[in-house]
C-alpha positions, 0 to 999 in steps of 0.5 A, spaced: 400 766 727 395 763 722 388 764 723 387 757 725 391 759 731 386 764 734 382 759 738 388 756 741 390 763 743 384 766 746 383 760 750 390 760 753 388 768 755 382 766 758 385 761 762 390 765 765 385 770 767 380 766 770 385 764 776 381 765 783 384 764 790 382 765 797 385 770 802 384 770 809 384 776 814 385 775 821 380 780 826 383 781 833 377 784 837 379 787 844 375 791 849 377 798 849 384 797 853 388 803 855 394 806 852 400 802 853 396 795 854 400 789 850 395 784 847 397 778 845 393 772 841 396 765 841 394 760 837 395 753 840 391 753 846 396 756 851 392 756 858 397 759 863 401 766 863 408 762 862 405 758 856 403 765 853 410 768 854 413 762 851 408 761 845 411 759 839 405 762 834 402 769 836 401 776 834 402 781 839 402 789 839 401 795 844 395 799 844 395 806 842 390 812 842 391 818 837 386 823 835 380 819 837 382 812 834 385 806 837 391 803 834 395 796 835 402 798 834 409 795 834 406 789 831 410 782 832 409 775 830 412 769 832 412 762 829 411 763 822 404 767 823 404 773 819 400 778 815 400 784 810 401 789 816 409 788 817 412 787 823 414 793 827 408 796 824 401 798 826 394 797 825 388 802 826 382 799 830 375 800 828 371 801 834 364 798 835 360 802 840 355 797 841 359 792 844 365 797 847 370 793 843 375 795 838 377 790 832 384 790 828 384 787 821 390 783 819 389 782 812 393 776 808 394 772 814 398 766 814 401 761 818 395 758 822 390 754 818 383 758 820 379 753 816 377 749 821 371 748 826 369 754 830 369 749 836 377 748 834 378 755 833 375 757 840 379 751 843 386 754 840 385 761 840 387 765 846 387 773 847 392 775 853 393 782 856 399 785 859 397 792 863 403 797 863 408 796 869 406 789 869 410 783 867 405 777 866 400 776 861 393 775 863 388 771 859 382 775 857 376 771 859 371 774 855 375 773 848 370 770 843 374 767 837 367 767 832 369 771 826 376 771 827 378 768 821 375 771 814 376 768 808 374 772 801 375 769 794 379 773 790 379 773 782 383 776 777 380 782 773 382 784 766 379 789 761 379 786 754 379 789 747 378 785 741 380 790 735 378 787 728 380 791 722 375 790 716 381 788 711 380 784 705 386 779 707 381 776 711 377 771 708 369 769 710 372 763 713 377 767 717 372 771 720 367 765 722 373 762 726 375 769 729 368 770 731 367 763 734 374 764 737 371 770 740 365 767 742 368 761 746 373 766 749 367 770 752 364 763 754 370 761 758 370 767 762 362 767 763 362 760 766 368 761 770 365 767 774 359 764 774 360 757 778 
């Protein structure tokens, strides 16, 4: 590689680093349901117990209480819904003492477009519960869909070292080209992260 290719190489590296993407998490908030209660979130405006049972898209789990903490266990997904919490896995709940609710976070949520108006989320999202010993889903009439979808911009991180030796093999013109390429590299990164 010749000294004249340094700027092209630095620009290529900088462009690879500045990738950004959006990750979505789904927050399932419930009352402090008792142990063994099954919870199901549905995503297509299901309105009856039978529709909830036959829902294509859902997240479902069973409430457990261990060592003073709530968990949603035996996680199931339907209709392409998924997250980084594996099927069959469990997620620890975060208790909100002020509202007496429990919040379960499903990171890297996929399968449902949450980037829609809040009024549409309110219409489409429903939460259902099935008490131990019951065989029918009951709607949680107090469910509030606000804050259910959380989007976060994620950017690549990198540690970059530019090491130059002070050899006599580089001419003053070569040093200027490397300095210019390094300055351009830093400007590309700066501009990308400050948009």
